[in-house]
TILOSE-999224 format. One line per 5 residues: number of its first residue (from 1); their letters; for each residue x, y, z of C-alpha. Coordinates in Angstrom, 2 decimals. Layout:
<atoms>
NUM = A = X:Y:Z; ... $
</atoms>
This chain:
<atoms>
1 = XXXXX = 22.35:21.94:-10.52; 22.04:19.86:-7.36; 18.70:19.05:-5.78; 18.57:20.73:-2.38; 15.95:19.70:0.16 $
6 = XXXXX = 13.69:22.49:1.34; 14.97:23.26:4.83; 11.51:24.50:5.86; 9.91:21.16:4.96; 9.13:18.79:7.85 $
11 = XXXXX = 11.96:16.44:8.79; 10.10:13.42:7.38; 9.90:15.04:3.95; 13.57:15.99:4.06; 14.67:12.47:5.02 $
16 = XXXXX = 12.27:10.66:2.66; 11.18:13.02:-0.11; 8.19:12.08:-2.26; 10.39:10.96:-5.14; 12.11:8.39:-2.86 $
21 = XXXXX = 8.71:7.07:-1.71; 7.56:7.00:-5.34; 10.58:4.98:-6.48; 10.21:2.57:-3.54; 6.49:2.13:-4.33 $
26 = XXXXX = 7.21:1.51:-8.01; 9.88:-1.10:-7.15; 7.50:-2.81:-4.73; 4.75:-2.92:-7.37; 7.17:-4.33:-9.96 $
31 = XXXXX = 8.40:-7.01:-7.52; 4.81:-8.00:-6.75; 3.89:-8.16:-10.45; 6.97:-10.27:-11.16; 6.05:-12.60:-8.28 $
36 = XXXXX = 2.50:-12.98:-9.60; 3.82:-13.76:-13.08; 6.24:-16.34:-11.69; 3.51:-17.98:-9.61; 1.19:-18.66:-12.54 $
41 = XXXXX = 1.30:-22.43:-11.97; -0.36:-21.93:-8.55; -2.96:-19.33:-9.50; -5.81:-21.85:-9.37; -5.00:-22.61:-5.71 $
46 = XXXXX = -5.34:-18.97:-4.61; -8.71:-18.14:-3.00; -10.77:-15.26:-4.47; -10.30:-13.27:-1.24; -6.53:-13.29:-1.76 $
51 = XXXXX = -6.93:-12.21:-5.40; -9.17:-9.34:-4.26; -6.58:-8.27:-1.70; -3.68:-8.59:-4.13; -5.49:-6.77:-6.93 $
56 = XXXXX = -6.52:-3.87:-4.73; -3.06:-3.40:-3.24; -1.47:-3.55:-6.68; -3.79:-0.75:-7.79; -2.89:1.35:-4.75 $
61 = XXXXX = 0.83:0.63:-5.00; 0.87:1.32:-8.73; -0.98:4.61:-8.28; 1.22:5.78:-5.43; 4.17:7.01:-7.56 $
66 = XXXXX = 1.77:8.78:-9.91; 0.02:10.51:-7.02; 3.25:11.50:-5.28; 4.96:12.90:-8.37; 2.24:14.58:-10.39 $
71 = XXXXX = 0.57:17.92:-9.87; -1.59:18.03:-6.73; -5.06:19.42:-6.17; -6.52:19.29:-9.67; -9.48:17.20:-10.81 $
76 = XXXXX = -7.32:14.33:-12.03; -5.51:14.15:-8.69; -8.87:14.01:-6.90; -10.23:11.27:-9.19; -7.08:9.17:-8.87 $
81 = XXXXX = -7.14:9.85:-5.13; -10.61:8.34:-4.85; -9.39:5.24:-6.70; -6.35:5.04:-4.38; -8.52:5.49:-1.25 $
86 = XXXXX = -10.97:2.83:-2.43; -8.14:0.40:-3.23; -6.59:0.96:0.21; -9.93:0.39:1.95; -10.61:-2.81:-0.03 $
91 = XXXXX = -7.11:-4.01:0.81; -7.57:-3.32:4.53; -11.05:-4.88:4.75; -10.02:-8.00:2.83; -6.95:-8.50:5.04 $
96 = XXXXX = -9.16:-8.62:8.13; -10.43:-11.99:6.91; -7.01:-13.62:6.55; -5.85:-16.25:9.00; -2.41:-16.09:10.57 $
101 = XXXXX = -2.38:-19.85:11.22; -2.89:-21.14:7.70; 0.42:-21.79:5.92; 1.56:-18.94:3.66; -1.40:-16.77:4.70 $
106 = XXXXX = -3.67:-18.27:2.07; -6.54:-19.06:4.39; -9.61:-17.29:5.56; -9.93:-15.71:8.99; -10.42:-18.13:11.87 $
111 = XXXXX = -10.48:-15.72:14.81; -6.76:-15.16:15.32; -5.25:-11.69:15.23; -1.78:-10.45:14.39; 0.06:-7.17:13.86 $
116 = XXXXX = -1.20:-7.03:10.28; -4.79:-6.94:11.55; -3.91:-3.93:13.72; -2.37:-2.26:10.68; -5.58:-2.94:8.74 $
121 = XXXXX = -7.66:-1.23:11.41; -5.22:1.71:11.34; -5.71:1.99:7.56; -9.50:1.85:7.97; -9.28:4.80:10.36 $
126 = XXXXX = -6.56:6.80:8.65; -7.66:6.60:5.00; -11.01:8.38:5.56; -9.11:11.01:7.58; -6.79:11.54:4.60 $
131 = XXXXX = -9.79:12.06:2.31; -11.42:14.41:4.83; -8.22:16.46:5.14; -8.14:16.84:1.36; -11.79:17.94:1.26 $
136 = XXXXX = -11.10:20.47:4.03; -8.07:21.79:2.07; -5.79:20.79:4.96; -2.80:20.19:2.71; -0.34:19.52:5.54 $
141 = XXXXX = -2.64:17.05:7.28; -3.47:15.33:3.99; 0.16:14.97:2.99; 1.24:13.81:6.46; -1.50:11.15:6.44 $
146 = XXXXX = -0.69:9.96:2.92; 3.01:9.71:3.71; 2.25:7.71:6.87; 0.09:5.25:4.97; 2.60:4.96:2.12 $
151 = XXXXX = 5.51:4.32:4.47; 3.71:2.07:6.95; 0.91:0.30:5.10; 2.43:0.10:1.64; 6.21:0.03:1.90 $
156 = XXXXX = 6.91:-1.58:5.28; 3.96:-3.99:5.15; 4.66:-4.60:1.45; 8.26:-5.53:2.18; 7.06:-8.15:4.65 $
161 = XXXXX = 4.94:-9.87:2.00; 8.10:-11.36:0.49; 10.03:-13.15:3.28; 9.01:-15.89:5.70; 7.47:-18.26:3.13 $
166 = XXXXX = 4.61:-15.92:2.24; 2.85:-16.43:-1.09; 4.49:-13.61:-3.06; 7.90:-14.39:-1.63; 7.64:-18.07:-2.46 $
171 = XXXX = 6.59:-17.18:-6.00; 9.26:-14.52:-6.48; 12.17:-16.51:-5.07; 11.13:-20.02:-6.16 $
</atoms>
C-alpha cells in the first residue's frame, strides 16, 4: 500500500512530512557526532561555551526525530518537549556570545553580529511561543512553530555548520 499525503494537510506538511524532517534531523545529528568523534585531537582547544552550544544542539537534534515520529500529547511527549525546548534555548543563548570574526567561529562574542545572531533571537522568541501553543492546546500553532524551528534553526542552520571551514566541517572532512 502506498503512502498518500493527506490532501487536507497544509502544503508545508505535504511537501515535507514529519518523517522527512525526522530523517533529515537524524542524519544531521549523526554527521555532527561523527565530526565530534573525528575531531578528538582538537577537543582541548574548544572553549567551554562551544561545548555547551554543541551539546545542547545535539540534544535537540537527537530528540527531534523522536518528537516528530512518536505519539503526540501524552506525558512523555510533554516531558521530552520540555527537554527539547530547554536545549533549543540554551543553544540560542550560547550562540549569541560567538564572534563572527574569530577563525572557525571558536571565539567569544566581540560585538559583531551576523545572520546567525538574528536566527538566535528568532529562536528565543519562537520557542516560548511553541511551548505556549502546546499549553493552550493550539495543535496547529504548535506544530507550525515546531516545523519552522526544525526546518530553519536545526536543518538549514545545521547544514551551514559544515562548510566554509567551520569547526564541525573541518573535523568531519579533515
